[in-house]
C-alpha positions in Angstrom: 12.0 -23.4 -50.5 8.5 -23.2 -48.9 8.0 -20.3 -46.5 7.0 -21.1 -42.9 3.7 -20.0 -41.4 4.2 -16.7 -39.5 2.1 -17.8 -36.6 4.2 -21.0 -36.4 7.4 -19.0 -36.4 6.3 -17.0 -33.3 4.6 -20.0 -31.7 1.1 -18.4 -31.4 -2.4 -19.4 -32.5 -4.1 -17.6 -35.4 -6.5 -15.9 -33.0 -3.7 -14.6 -30.8 -4.1 -11.1 -29.4 -1.7 -8.3 -30.2 -0.2 -8.5 -26.7 0.4 -12.3 -27.1 2.1 -11.7 -30.4 4.4 -9.0 -28.9 5.2 -11.3 -26.0 6.1 -14.2 -28.3 8.3 -11.9 -30.4 10.1 -10.7 -27.3 10.8 -14.3 -26.3 12.0 -15.3 -29.8 14.2 -12.2 -30.1 15.8 -12.7 -26.7 16.5 -16.4 -27.4 17.9 -16.0 -30.9 19.6 -12.6 -30.8 23.1 -12.7 -32.4 24.7 -11.2 -29.3 23.6 -14.2 -27.3 24.5 -16.6 -30.1 27.7 -15.5 -31.7 28.8 -17.3 -34.9 25.5 -19.2 -35.0 24.0 -18.9 -38.5 20.9 -20.9 -37.5 20.0 -18.6 -34.6 20.6 -15.5 -36.8 18.2 -16.9 -39.4 15.5 -17.6 -36.7 16.0 -14.1 -35.4 15.3 -12.6 -38.8 12.3 -14.9 -39.3 10.8 -13.7 -36.0 11.4 -10.1 -36.9 9.7 -10.5 -40.3 6.8 -12.4 -38.8 6.3 -9.7 -36.2 6.4 -6.9 -38.8 3.4 -8.5 -40.5 1.4 -9.8 -37.5 1.7 -6.6 -35.4 0.2 -4.5 -38.3 -3.6 -4.9 -38.5 -3.8 -4.4 -42.3 -0.8 -6.6 -43.1 -2.1 -9.3 -40.8 -5.6 -9.3 -42.4 -4.0 -9.6 -45.9 -1.8 -12.5 -44.7 -4.8 -14.3 -43.1 -6.7 -14.0 -46.4 -4.0 -14.5 -49.0 -1.0 -16.0 -47.1 2.5 -14.9 -48.1 1.2 -13.6 -51.5 -0.8 -11.0 -49.7 2.2 -9.3 -48.0 4.9 -9.9 -50.5 8.5 -10.4 -49.6 8.1 -8.7 -46.2 6.7 -12.0 -44.8 9.5 -14.2 -45.9 10.9 -17.0 -43.9 13.2 -18.8 -46.3 16.9 -18.3 -47.0 19.0 -15.3 -47.1 17.8 -14.4 -50.6 14.1 -14.3 -49.7 14.2 -10.6 -48.8 13.4 -9.0 -45.4 15.8 -7.6 -42.8 19.2 -8.7 -44.0 22.0 -9.5 -41.7 23.5 -6.0 -41.0 24.4 -5.1 -37.5 22.4 -1.8 -37.8 19.2 -3.8 -38.4 19.8 -6.0 -35.4 20.3 -2.9 -33.3 17.1 -1.3 -34.5 15.1 -4.4 -33.8 16.6 -4.7 -30.3 15.8 -1.1 -29.6 12.2 -1.4 -30.8 11.4 -4.5 -28.8 13.3 -3.8 -25.6 13.5 0.0 -25.5 11.2 0.1 -22.5 13.7 -2.0 -20.5 16.4 0.6 -21.0 14.2 3.7 -20.3 11.2 5.3 -22.0 8.3 3.8 -23.8 8.4 3.0 -27.5 8.2 6.1 -29.6 9.8 8.4 -27.1 8.3 11.2 -25.0 9.3 13.5 -22.2 9.7 12.0 -18.8 6.5 12.7 -16.9 6.6 11.8 -13.2 3.7 11.3 -10.8 4.1 13.3 -7.6 5.2 11.5 -4.5 2.7 10.1 -2.0 2.7 11.8 1.4 2.0 10.4 4.9 0.5 12.4 7.8 0.3 10.9 11.3 -2.9 11.8 13.1 -3.4 11.3 16.8 -7.0 10.9 18.0 -8.6 10.2 21.4 -10.8 7.2 21.8 -14.0 9.2 21.7 -13.1 10.8 18.4 -12.1 7.5 16.9 -15.3 5.8 18.0 -17.7 8.5 17.0 -15.9 9.9 14.0 -14.9 13.5 13.6 -13.6 16.2 11.2 -10.1 17.6 11.6 -8.0 20.2 9.8 -4.4 19.2 9.1 -1.5 21.3 7.8 0.6 19.4 5.3 4.0 20.6 3.8 4.1 19.7 0.2 5.0 20.8 -3.4 2.1 22.3 -5.3 1.8 23.5 -8.9 3.2 27.0 -9.3 0.3 29.4 -10.0 2.1 32.2 -11.8 3.4 29.9 -14.5 0.6 27.3 -14.2 3.3 24.6 -13.7 5.1 25.3 -16.9 8.2 26.7 -15.2 8.4 29.5 -17.8 7.9 33.2 -17.0 4.4 34.5 -17.6 4.2 35.5 -21.3 6.8 33.0 -22.4 6.7 29.3 -23.1 9.2 26.4 -22.8 10.7 25.4 -26.1 11.3 21.9 -27.4 14.8 20.6 -26.7 16.9 20.7 -29.8 19.0 17.7 -28.7 16.2 15.2 -28.3 13.5 16.9 -30.4 11.2 17.2 -27.4 11.1 13.5 -26.7 13.2 13.6 -23.5 15.3 10.7 -24.6 18.0 10.1 -27.1 18.9 6.9 -28.9 22.5 5.7 -28.5 23.9 3.0 -30.9 26.4 0.6 -29.2 27.3 -2.2 -31.5 24.2 -4.4 -31.9 22.4 -2.5 -29.2 20.3 0.6 -29.7 19.6 2.1 -26.3 17.3 4.9 -25.2 18.8 7.2 -22.6 17.6 10.3 -20.8 18.5 13.4 -22.8 21.6 15.0 -21.1 20.5 18.5 -22.2 16.9 18.7 -20.9 17.3 15.9 -18.3 14.3 14.0 -19.7 11.9 17.0 -19.7 11.8 17.3 -23.5 11.6 21.1 -23.1 14.0 23.9 -22.4 13.1 27.0 -20.4 15.0 30.0 -21.5 13.2 32.5 -19.3 12.3 30.8 -16.0 9.5 31.8 -13.7 10.6 33.9 -10.8 8.4 32.1 -8.3 9.4 28.5 -8.9 12.8 29.2 -10.7 11.8 27.0 -13.6 10.7 24.0 -11.5 7.0 24.3 -12.1 6.4 23.5 -8.4 6.7 25.5 -5.2 6.9 24.3 -1.6 3.9 25.3 0.5 1.9 24.2 3.5 -1.7 23.5 2.7 -4.6 23.1 5.1 -6.9 20.2 4.4 -10.2 19.2 6.1 -10.3 15.5 6.7 -13.4 13.6 7.6 -12.6 10.7 10.0 -15.2 7.9 9.8 -16.6 6.4 12.9 -14.9 3.3 14.3 -11.3 3.9 13.1 -8.5 2.4 15.1 -4.8 2.5 15.3 -3.2 1.4 12.1 -6.1 2.5 9.9 -5.3 5.0 7.2 -7.4 7.3 5.1 -6.4 8.0 1.4 -6.9 11.5 0.0 -6.4 11.1 -3.7 -4.5 13.8 -5.5 -3.5 15.6 -2.3 0.2 14.5 -2.4 3.0 16.3 -4.1 2.4 17.8 -7.5 3.8 15.8 -10.4 6.7 16.9 -12.6 6.4 17.9 -16.3 2.6 17.9 -16.0 2.4 14.5 -14.3 -0.5 13.7 -11.9 -0.2 14.6 -8.2 0.4 11.8 -5.6 -1.9 10.8 -2.8 -1.9 11.7 0.9 -2.3 8.9 3.4 -3.6 9.9 6.9 -2.3 7.3 9.3 -4.5 7.0 12.4 -3.1 6.4 16.0 -5.5 6.3 18.9 -4.1 7.6 22.2 -4.3 5.6 25.4 -7.5 6.2 27.4 -7.7 6.7 31.2 -10.5 4.1 31.6 -10.9 2.0 28.5 -8.7 -0.1 26.3 -9.8 -1.5 22.9 -9.5 -4.8 21.1 -11.2 -4.8 17.7 -14.9 -3.9 18.5 -14.7 -4.6 22.2 -13.9 -2.3 25.0 -12.3 -3.3 28.3 -12.1 -1.6 31.7 -11.0 -2.6 35.2 -13.3 -1.6 38.2 -12.0 -1.6 41.8 -14.6 -2.4 44.4 -14.3 -2.7 48.2 -14.2 -6.1 49.8 -17.4 -5.2 51.6 -19.3 -4.7 48.3 -17.8 -7.8 47.0 -19.0 -9.8 50.0 -22.4 -8.2 50.4 -23.2 -7.1 46.9 -24.5 -3.8 45.6 -24.8 -1.6 42.6 -22.2 0.4 40.6 -22.4 3.2 38.1 -20.4 1.9 35.2 -19.0 4.5 32.6 -19.6 3.8 28.9 -18.9 5.9 25.9 -22.7 6.5 25.7 -23.2 7.5 29.3 -23.6 5.8 32.7 -25.3 2.4 33.2 -26.2 0.5 36.5 -24.3 -2.7 37.1 -25.6 -5.1 39.8 -22.8 -6.8 41.8 -24.0 -10.1 43.3 -22.9 -11.0 46.9 -19.8 -13.1 47.3 -18.3 -11.8 44.0 -14.6 -12.8 43.6 -11.8 -10.6 42.2 -11.3 -11.1 38.5 -15.0 -11.5 37.7 -15.8 -10.1 34.3 -19.2 -8.6 33.5 -20.2 -8.2 29.8 -22.3 -5.2 28.8 -23.6 -6.1 25.4 -23.6 -3.4 22.7 -21.6 -1.0 24.7 -18.4 -1.4 22.7 -17.5 0.0 19.3 -18.8 -0.5 15.7 -15.6 -0.9 13.6 -15.1 1.1 10.5 -14.5 -2.2 8.7 -18.1 -3.3 9.4 -19.7 -5.9 11.7 -21.8 -5.7 14.8 -21.3 -3.3 17.7 -18.9 -4.8 20.2 -19.3 -5.2 24.0 -17.9 -3.6 27.1 -16.1 -6.0 29.4 -15.8 -4.9 33.0 -13.3 -6.8 35.2 -13.7 -6.4 38.9 -10.7 -5.9 41.2 -11.3 -6.2 45.0 -9.3 -3.5 46.7 -7.7 -4.1 50.1 -8.4 -1.1 52.4 -5.3 1.0 53.3 -4.5 3.7 55.9 -6.9 2.1 58.5 -7.3 3.8 61.9 -7.3 1.9 65.2 -11.1 1.4 65.4 -11.2 0.0 61.9 -8.4 -2.4 62.6 -10.2 -3.5 65.8 -13.4 -4.2 63.8 -11.5 -6.3 61.3 -9.9 -8.3 64.1 -13.3 -8.9 65.5 -14.5 -10.1 62.1 -11.5 -12.4 61.8 -12.3 -13.9 65.2 -15.9 -14.4 64.3 -15.0 -16.4 61.2 -12.2 -18.5 62.7 -12.7 -22.2 62.2 -14.9 -21.7 59.3 -12.3 -21.3 56.6 -13.8 -24.1 54.5 -17.1 -22.3 54.6 -16.2 -18.6 54.4 -13.0 -18.9 52.3 -13.2 -22.1 50.3 -10.5 -21.2 47.8 -8.1 -20.2 50.5 -8.8 -23.3 52.5 -8.3 -25.6 49.5 -5.1 -23.9 48.5 -3.5 -24.1 52.0 -4.6 -27.7 52.3 -2.8 -28.4 49.0 0.3 -26.7 50.2 0.3 -28.7 53.5 0.1 -32.0 51.5 2.9 -30.8 49.2 5.3 -30.3 52.1 4.3 -33.6 53.7 5.2 -35.4 50.5 8.6 -33.7 50.3 9.5 -35.0 53.8 8.4 -38.6 53.1 
């Protein structure tokens, strides 16, 4: 019986990469595994074919020989025919080994074993800034509680002068293989708990952990233009890793405190400025505060409350780029309070002097009351 092409068995092209071949093998092994297809001789045969094809095509030398000479170049290991064509056979142990090789990473640990090495945890630090610091940028020192590598033992966990020894149970791999029927599973070693090493004489400082808890002081440069919600990443300043793993990162989360005068939206600043009704009526000049100092703002006569003046370029340059924003000044006309008798008399005289001229002196008020009068007349009719 003619043997099938190995690339055809896995359903890949002849120029397929090693990763594509492995993916194809995974799919075929999952689809035709005997545990998923009990008492199915055809599925069992396809499972063996896929395994034999993968054994050749995953090996660079065997694949080159197969590409040049076909099945003759790799002998019986590249079979694809019936049960007598050589190859894996139908024993349950073989199926378990195949399953463990292909899917070992799903059940814990990479192929080939190895101690469990863990990256350290990322940390977060909440940093409050005032608006001036956020806009101009600053440098701050922060104190961060974290785990760092133990200095006396250099992170090994063993007392100075001694060394950890390879775990006898897992042979230093950190994992053990457990056979369960057709399945061959990798599990964390129960003796060394995945470390691959055993410490007989632990370090007195870290008690064998390789890490100690400590508060470290870091200097953090805050770039100009940051705002609430921005965060700064300090690579490697998180917690120390376990079993020689890399340290995590520290994320400095920025929050800008409320300001007494300004509020911020993206690159623009906003402020509300109360002025007297006399200045609003007659006009004048105001000293307007900005983050860069005072500027003069001319208030035209007959300015109404709610008027917004834009001071271009007096806002913020965002840390994310773009042009400098503007400062938006909104005027609020303040009604005078705590008037004495003379002041009240003067206001009454002013009111008498403007009586009958509502449409001229207070056009908005005159128009509104005219509309209200019409509204009530319509209700009556």
